[in-house]
Every structure is written in C-alpha cells, then in structure tokens.
N, C-alpha and C positions, 0 to 999 in steps of 0.2 A: 563435435568438432573444436569447441571453445577449451573443453577440457584436454584434448588431445595436444592443442597448440600451446597451452599455458606453460607446461614445463620447458618446452623447447624454446619459447620466445624469452623466457626469464633468464635464459644463458646468454642472450645477446647483451654484449657489454654497452653501456653508455646511455641506455634507453630504459624506461620503465613503461611497458605496453599493457593497457587493459582493454579486454575485448567484451563485446556485448552484442546480443542477438538485436537485429533490426525488427522492431514491431510495427505491425500494420496499423495498429491504433495505440499511440503513446499517451499515457496519462500523465499530465503534468507537462508543462512547457520547460522545465528547467533542464538544460543540457549538462551531463555530468559523464565520468569516466567509467561507469557501472549502470546496471539496470534500476537498482533501489538507491533511494537517497534517505539519510538521516540528517536534519539540519539542527546545527545549536544556534541559538539566538541568545544575546546578553546585550543589555544596555551600556555594560563597561567593557570597552574594547580591550583594555589590559587583562582582565580576567577571562575573557574569551580566548585571547592569544595564549593564556597559561593553560587552559583547561583542554582546549581543542586536540593538542597533540596528545594529551593523556587519555583522551576518549579514543582517539585513533589508534594508539598503542592497543588500547584493552579490546577493541572490536578486533585487531588484527589476529589477537589470540583466540577467539572463538572458533571452534571447529564448524561452525554451522556457516561461516561466511568465507567468500573467496574474493580476491580482487580489492581489497579495502583499500581506499584511497581518499584524498582530501582535495578541495580547491584552495585551501589556505596556503599562501605564498609569502613567508615571512624570512625568506634568505636574502632580502634586499639590504642596502647599506645606506645610511644617511650621515650627513655632516651636520654636527651641532655646534653653532656659532653664540658661544656665550660672551657678551659684550661687558666688560668692566665699565660700568656706567660712571663711576667716580673718576677714574682716569680719562674717560672721553669728555665727560663735563669740564675737567681742569684746561683740557686743550680745545674747548670749544667745539667738539666734535658731537653731533646728533646722532640717535640711533638710525633717522633717516638717511643721513649721509652715509652711514655704513652700508645699510640696504641698498642706496642706489649705486654704491661702487660694486658691490657683489651682482647687482643686476646688469650693470655695464659690462661685466666680465664674462657673465656666464648666462644671461637672459636673453641674448640675441636682441637687443634692443634696435628697432629701426630708428636711425637717426636722419636720413635723407632720403631723397628719390631723384634718381638721374633719369632726365627724359632724353630721348634721341627721337629720329624721325620716323622710326619703325616700332620702337618698343619703350619700356620703361623698366628701371633696375633699381631695387631697393638697397640702400646701403644698411648694413647690420654691424653693429659694433660689438665686439668680442674680442677676448684675448686670443693669441695664436694657438694653433692645436696643440702644439707639444707642451703648453701649460695647462692643459685641460685633462691631463692623463693621471697625474697623481693628486689625491686629496691634499697631500702636503703643500701643495704649491698655492693653495689658497692663502696662505700665512705669507706670501711673497707679494700681496697686493698692498697698495698704499692708499690712505684716505688723505683727501684734501682738507686742510684746516680752513677757518673762515680767513685767516690771514695769507692764505695762498702757499703755505708750506705743506709737506706731505709727511704724513705719519704711518710707519708699517702697520699693517692690520694686527699682526703678531703682539705688538704692544698695546692693543686696546681690547682684544677678543682672545678667547681660548676656543680652539677648534678640535673637536672630537669625533670620532667615527662610533656609530651606534647602529644595530641592526633594525630594520624596519620592514613593514610589509609592502609588497610591490602593488598589491591592490585590497581593497576590503570590500567585500561583499555585502549586501545588505538583503534583509527580508523585511518588507514593510518599512519602518523607519530606523530599525536596529541592526547594528552588525551581525553578520551570520556567517557561520562556516558550515559547508555541507559535505557530509561524508558519505562516499558513494560505497556500494558493496554488490557483489553477486553471491547466489546461493551455492552452498556445496552440494555435490551429488545427494541424491535421495533426501533432501531437506526441503521441507515446506517453508514457505513464507511466514505462516504463523509461528513456526518454531524459531525461526530467526528474529521475529519481532520480540518474542518472549525473552529470548536470549539477550538482545540489546536492551531491553528494559532492565534485566537484572544486572548487567554488566554496568551501567550507569548508576545504579544503586549501589553498587558494591565499591565503586571507587569514589563515593561520595561527592557526587556532581552538586555544586552549590544550588540553592533554590534560585537563585537570580538568573542562572543559565538554564535556560528550558529548551528540552530536546523534543522534536517531533517528527514524524516520517512525511516524507513529500512524495508526490508522483504516484507510482503505481502503489508503493507500500502504504500512502495514505488512503487511496481509493480501497485498498484491502481493508483496512482497519474500518472506514466508514460502511464498507458492505457488511462486514462481520457484525458491526453494532446493529444494523438494520435486518438482518437475517431474521432472528426470532419474530419481530414485528411482522414481517412479511408472510411467515408462515402462520402465525396466529390469524392475521387478517384473511388469509386465504381459508383457513379452518373456519372462521366466523361466516365468511360468505357461503361457504358449503353447507354450513347447518341453518342458515336462512333460507336458502334455497330448498333444501330438503323439507325443512319444517312447513313451509308453504306448500309443497308438494303433498305430503302426507297429512298434513293439518294435525300435527303431532309435536311435542316436544321430546318424546321418547325414541320414536323410531330414527331420527337423524344421529342419536348418540350410538345406537346398534351400528349403523353405517360407518360413522367415524372411528368405531373402535377397531377397523380394519387397518387404519392408517399406519399405527406405531409399528406394527409388524414389518410393513413395506419400508419404513424409515430405517428400522434396523437392519432389515435385509441388505438395503443399499449400503449402509455404512459398513456392515460386515464383508460386503463384495469388495469394496474399497480398500479395505484393510487386507484383504487376501491376495489382491494383485499389487498390493503397494502403491496405491494412487492416492494423492492428495485429494481432500475435499475443496474443490475450487468452485467458482461461480457456475460452471458448466454441470457440475455434479449437484449443485442446490437446484438449478433448473431442472434436472432429472427428477429430484424428489417431489417438485412441485406438480410435475407432470404424473407422477405415481399418484398423487391426491385424486386426480381425476380418472387414472385407470383402476386403482385397486377397489376401490369403492362401489364398483358396478357389480362385484361378486355379491355384496350383502344386498345390494339394491334388487337383484334378480330374485333372491331368495325371498326377501320381505315383501316384494310385491305379490309375489305368488301367494305366501303365508296369508297376508292381509286379506287377500281375495278369497282364498279358501275358508278363513273364519266367517267371512262376512257372507258369502254366497252359499257354502256348502255346511255351515254350521259344525265345522270341525274344532277340536280344542287346540289350544296354542301348540301344545307338543305335537299332535297329530298334523297340524297345518304346515309347522315349519320342517317336520320329518318328511312330509309329502314334498315339500319344496326342494329339500336337500336332494332328493332322489331324481325328481324330473328335471331340475336346473342344473344337475351336475355336468351333464354334456355340454350345453351352451357355455357354462362358466369356464370349463376347461378349453374349449375351443377359443373363445375370446382371448382368454389369457396365454394361450399358447401362439395366437396370431400376434399379440402385442411382444410377448417374449422374444418370438424368432425375429421380429423385426428390429428388435434392438441388438442382436448377436452381430450383424456385420459392422454396426458401431463400435461395439466393443473388442471385436478382434480385428478391425481393419487397420492397415498399414498405408505408408505413403505420405505425401505432403499433406500437412493439416489433420493427419489422424489423431495427432496428441490432443487436439482440441475437442474432437468428437468422442474418444473413448470413454471418458468419465461419464458421458451422458447415457451411453449404452450399457456401461457397467451398473450404474446405480438402476437402470430400467429391468435388466436381466435380474440383477441380485434381489431388487425389492420385490418383483413379481414371483421368482421361485419361493423366497421365503414367506411372503404372505400368502400364496396359494396354499401352502403345506398347513398354515395354522388356521385362515380363517375360514376354511371349510369345516372346521370343528369348532372354532370359537364363536362364530356368528350365531350358530343356533343357541349355544348356551347363554349368550348374552340376551338375545332376543327373549327367551324364555324366562330369565331372571328379571329383566326389565318389566315384562307384561305382568309377573307376579308382584313385583313391587307396585306398580301403578294401580293393579287391581285391589291391594291391599289398602293403598291410600284412597281408593275409591274415584280416582281420576280417569279409568279406562272401563267403561261399560262393557259388559258381556255381549257378543254379538247375537243378536236374535236369531232362533231357528226359523228357517223359511218352512212354511207347510207345503207339504207333498202334493203335487198336482197330478 
C-alpha cells in the first residue's frame, strides 16, 4: 500500500509526505520520517552542516532506498550585529548598552506589574509590531549615550543576514543529523546497509564525521554480528550433550555432520522463493539443528547396539540400521515437514512473519533427508576406521552363544 500511495502523494503540491508501517515492536526510541535511520555525528557543527546534505543527496541516488529524508533544518535566518567597538568607545557606549537596547526592543522585557482587585497584568516593553516585520528596521533603533544623547544603531554596528539552523539535534554530547529511509521493493536491509557504507566511502566523508545506524538498522547489525556465535554455541552444546550420551568423542561428529545439509537446504529454499534471511529464518535454522540430527541418532543408536550385542561389523551394523530405521526416519521427517507447510504457504494478517520459518523448515528437511540417508553411514564407517587405526576405539567383543 505504501508503494501504491507514494507516487500519488508525490504529485500533491506544497508538501513532502513520507509513509511508514506502524510496527508492533519498535526498536529504538528515535522518531523519524521513515522506518530506518542513519545518523551522522560530528563535534564540528560547521563541518556537519556542510557534509550532511552531501550524504543525503548521495543516499537519494541509491536504488536500494526510498523516502530518504533528514531532520536537519538549515533554512532559518539570523541577524548578525557586528559592533564597531572603536566608534562606540569614542561615544562612551558599551556593548552592554547595545545589548540592552536590542533586548528592550525585541526581547519582551517585563518592566512592571499592574495589580487590580481581581487579577494582575504584566507590562512588557517592546517596539510596535509594524517595526518587527523587516530585519532592516533594526538599524532604526537609537542607543542612549552616558551624556543622555541618542546615537543611531546604524552608526555603531553593521547588521547582516545569514542562514542558520532552526534546531540542532544531538546524540550524546555532539551535534547529529539523522537521515531516515525506507527500503525499495525486493531489497533486504543487509543490502541497504552495504550500499550506504559504500556510498559514504565514495564521497570521502571525513574521519571526524562518524556515521552509524540507529533503531531497527542498528539492531540488525548487532544481531548479524552475534549470529555466528549463536550458531557456534548451539553446536557446542549439542556436541557436549551427545558426547555425554554416547561416551564418545567421535559419534557426536557423525551426528553433527547432518547439519550443514539442513542449513544449505534452508538457504536454497529462501533463495528459490526470493525471501530474505531474517531473524525468523535464523530461528528456523536453529530449530533444524534439533530436528535434522535425529536421523543420524536413530541409525547410530541401532548400529552401536548391533555391534555390541550382536557382534556385527561396523559396515553390517550400519547397513542393518539403515534398513530397519528407514521407515521411522521417513515418518518423523514427513511429520515435521508437513507441519511446516502451512507456515510456508499461509496468507493473511501476520503471514509474512511466519513464512520464513516454514520455508526454512521445509527446505532444510527436504534437502537434508535426501543427503543424510546416504552420507551418515559413510561418515560413520569412515570415522570408525579412523579411530580403530588410532587405537582409540576397541572392537566390540563377541557374545558367546547360549
């Protein structure tokens, strides 16, 4: 809907309107004209005022962004009163006297209070409203000398107009300008972040002006940095639990060897349906770590028991495990896979949040099921031969016939 309204509202004269979705959970407390924010911070306000419009113009040229706007307001005007101190000194006029004169005229100085039986009224000193319209009328003021005479302000000071900021925003203790943006259709936030970093490098942004993402974009960067550690810690936890369960350093590796195929299948499924790798998709991959490894567990459990109790060789034991455990493996995989299909193909309110979860589950289970039925026995036999050659895995003893 935003995409449909944007070109129609752009034709409305006199306004610049920016639309954004209202989020149930808003990351970052900074209000802006778009969903994502990029903030420039510089201790030098003049340098920030000079470079912020350049960054804004560069970001507006990026095809990955839409509705690029800024909170910088530099269209104000100010009057600079430059006092000729030599002339004022010869006339005995101090800078404080000039300042008091300007404040009397335009500062709304309270000079008295009138009390009545029911109320009180403050008396405010200022020039008439018709003398507050034109900046040039400032030079019509007169400054009183110590001797009681009056000297026109134009003889003591030069009044000039200059542009100024209506407000100066800060982040921490430094002046800051926030540039807001939305994403173009079929553009992921990661692509936009990469494009913005490249654009700021191309225009030669000085080192003193530091740019950083805020709000949702900042949360995305933080989550992206922690994703590898999250997956690594999950794998370490699974390895420790399986190592304690099998009392072996090798069998957990065989089970964990099924996980890469699940991750590859999930990513291929996301690419096939043109869906970005979001936090929800990452949760789906974490779920696959718990679902996919049960195929190897079911085969290895049977193979170890067959080697120990029936005296079968490694190849015979894993071959028999593949035959007898094929049906329960297929049943459990199909149950989990079919449970994720409604999430992947569902529509309606909130479906876009659940779809990445279903797509990763379905794609990961399909791809891993086709591979792990063949790769798990091969890895199991290869690691068993390696450990026997190293002398760390004794051959199971034959049980006497009864």
